[in-house]
Structures are given as C-alpha cells and as structure tokens.
N, C-alpha and C positions, 0 to 999 in steps of 0.2 A: 286335067288340073295342074297348075306350073309346079314345073320342078326345075331348081339347078343347075343348070348347062355343066360348071367345076365346080370340082370340089373348094369352097373356099381355105387356101391353106394355111396354118397357124399367125403368120407372120400378118399380114393381112387382120384374121379376124383379133389378133391381138396390137395390132396397132386401133382397130377402132374401140376395144375395150381402153386405151390406155384411158380416156375420160373420166370414165366411172368412176373412178376412185371418189371418197369422202372428204367432206376439208373439216377444220376445224372450227367453230364461230367465233366469228370473230368479236372484239371483246374490247369497249371504251372503257373511258375514266370518267364517271359522274362529275361534272361543273360542280356542283356544290359540295358534296362530299367525298369525292379523291376515290369513293369504292370500285370496284372493278362493274360497269354494268353492259347490257347487249346494247348496240344502235338502235333508235328511235324506237326504245321501250322504255317505260318504265322508271327509276332505279328502284331496287327493293327495296334499299335501307333508309333512304330516306323518303321517299313520294315524290319525285320531285319529276317534271321533263319539261328538259332547254330553258331552266333557271326558276321553272315555275310551280309553285305548287299545285301539286294534283291528287281529288278525291277517286279514287276509286266508286265504278258501278258500282249500287246497289240495288239491286231488283230484288221486290219480292215474290218469290216461288209462286207459283199459283197451287 
C-alpha cells in the first residue's frame, strides 16, 4: 500500500488549501428594471432575459 515518505508540512498543506475559500455570488443589474440579478439568469422581478420577455416553463406534473 502506498504511504507518504515524508510528513506534509503545515506550510505546504496550507498553501494547497489557500484556493478552497468560498466566494460571494456575482450580481449584475437588470437592463430593464434596474434591480439586481444573477448573470445568465432570468430576472426574478420583471421576468426578462437579455431585454426580452420570457415566460417560465410550465410542465404538467404526472
């Protein structure tokens, strides 16, 4: 079975984990209503995407 030959130092371990932080979600401004919205998503306030009115999908549940 494979076993590490040397102990991983705290410095090396922490350098590896430095990129694991959580970042806040990006927020853009809707072109139509000016309210905040997530990029590449339908505006929750006015229901537009890229300046066009979009209706959400309505599927009948089985």
